[in-house]
Structures are given as structure tokens and as C-alpha cells.
N, C-alpha and C positions, 0 to 999 in steps of 0.2 A: 532619834525616834521620839515621838511625842504622844501623850495621851491627855485628852481634855474632855470636859463634860459641858453640855449646854445647860445642864440643870444647876450647876454651881461652879464658881471659879476656885482655883487653887487657894486653899486655906480658909475659904468661906464655909458657912454652915450648909449642911446637906438638907434640902427641903424635906419636910415631914413625910411627903408622899413616898419616899424611898426608905422609910424607917419602920420600926415595929409600931410606932404610934399611929401610923396610917391604918393599919389593920393587924391587930394582934395575932390573928389566925395565920395569915400569910407572911407576916413579918416584913411587909413591904415588897416593892419590886425594884429591880436594879435600875439605876439611872442610865440615861443614854451616854455612851462614850464614843469619842472620835479618836482614831488612830492615824498618825501620819509619819512620813519619813522612816519607814521600816527598812532596816538594813537589807540590802539586796541578797545577802547570803542566808537570810532567815528561811528556815523550812517550816517553822511553826511559831506560834505565840502562846504565851501563858499569862493568865491574869490571876492575881491573888489579891483579895481584899481583906485587910486585917486591922485590928484595933490594938495597938501596943499599950494602951492605957487601961486595959481591963484588969480588974483586981487580981485575978489568978494568973496573970501573964498574957501574952498576946492571944487574942481571940480571932479566929478565922471566920470571916463572913461569906466568902465565896472563893472557890478555886476552880479554874477552867483551864484546860490544856488542849493542845493540838488544834488551836485556832489557826485557820488558814492565814498565811503571812500577807495575803492581799486584802484581808479584812480591813475596812476603813471605818466601819461603824458597828457598834454593838447597840442595837436599839433598845429603848426602854422596855423592861420586862421580858427580855429574850436572851437566848443563848445562841451564839453563832452556830450556824449549820455545820454539822460534822464534828463539833468540839465535844469534849467530855467534861462533865462536872464531877468534881470529887467531893469528899466528905469535908464538911465544915465542923465547927463545934456543935452544931445543932441538926444539920440535915445534909442532903445532897443537892442543895440549890442555894440561891442567894438568900441571905439572912440579913435584913437591913439593920442599921445601927440601932442599938437598944441599951445604952449604958445605964447602969444602976443609979449613978449619980454623977453630977459634975459634967464638964465638957470633955469629950473624948475625941481623939483624932482617928480618922479612917483613911488608910492608905490604899489606893487603887494602883497596884504595882504591875507593870506590863514588862514582860521579858520576851526578847526575840531569841530563838534557839536555832542552832545549825542542824537540828534533827527533829523528828517527831518523837514523842514519848510513848514507849510501849510499857505501860503500867496498868494494873487492874483498875477498874472503875471505882472500886471501894477505896482507892488511895486518897489520902488527905494531903494537906499542904506540905507536911514534913516529907512525905514520900516524893511529892512533886519536886520540892527543892533539892532533895538528894539526887533525883534522876536528872535534874537540870545541870548539875555540877559539871563544869568543863565544857558546857554547850551554849552558854549565854554569849551572844554576839552584841547585844545592846539591851538597854533597859530604860524605862521611863516611869514616872509616877505622878499622880495627882493626889492631893490630900484635902479632905473635907472634914468638918467638925460637926458634932451633934451633941446636944444636951437634952436629955429626956425631961419633958415638962411634967410637973406633978398633976395628977388627975383630980 
């Protein structure tokens, strides 16, 4: 299974458009993502975007589950039809990179599961990870970086 973005290459900087610097009120929009070679046994996909370099520990920027396994694209600024968005550290939607200082890494982690998740909409990444346990049939990731510029 593979996940790519037309907005940035693996390990490259994430464009400002997808960060809090683009619009402090909306905190950016999600970048376009392409998905390929999904395991044929997958019943759903999960996407978790996080920043392991955050000062207080890993910061969750987006969590989406029950994405249809035949999804090949998550378009810019959208959530796949029928998928659920969970709680991040800030909201129930995508929250773009916004590091306090220095360069941070942002991992877009995709998981193929052999089941759909039956968890409350108020669930966060921790709940999703717990519910995925024993059901992951494949995974993939792409990582982008971002450094907040001084204003």
C-alpha cells in the first residue's frame, strides 16, 4: 500500500497553504493525498496525521476512520465521503502544521483494516489506535516537514 501527495514529496517541506500560517482561523486545509495498492482484504482505511516533535509529546493533527478501501484520492480540503473525523489536539477536523519553533516532522499514516471501526465520533487517535489493534492488514506513510516562519 502507498500514500503520496502531489503537494509535497516524502521528507520535503509541506507548502504553507496546508498550515496554520495560511489562515490562522482555519488552521489550513488538508493536502491532496493519493492512495494505491490497498490490500484486497481491507474493509476500511484509517488516516492519522501527527507531529512527534511537539514539545509536550505527539500532537495529532487529523484522524479519519472508516474510509472506503476503494478510495484512491483524498482531495485537497476534503474528507472522504462516509468517513468519520475524530478529535485532534485542537478540533474535529484537519489542523495544519503549526510548530512553535524549529522544523517539525508531520507523518500522514495510512492503515488498511480488515474491519470497519464502531467507535464514537468523539473518539481521538488513541481510541482509534486501540480499536485498530489486531485488525491492521497493511500500512503506509508519507512525511513532510514544516518550520513556522516568524511574522
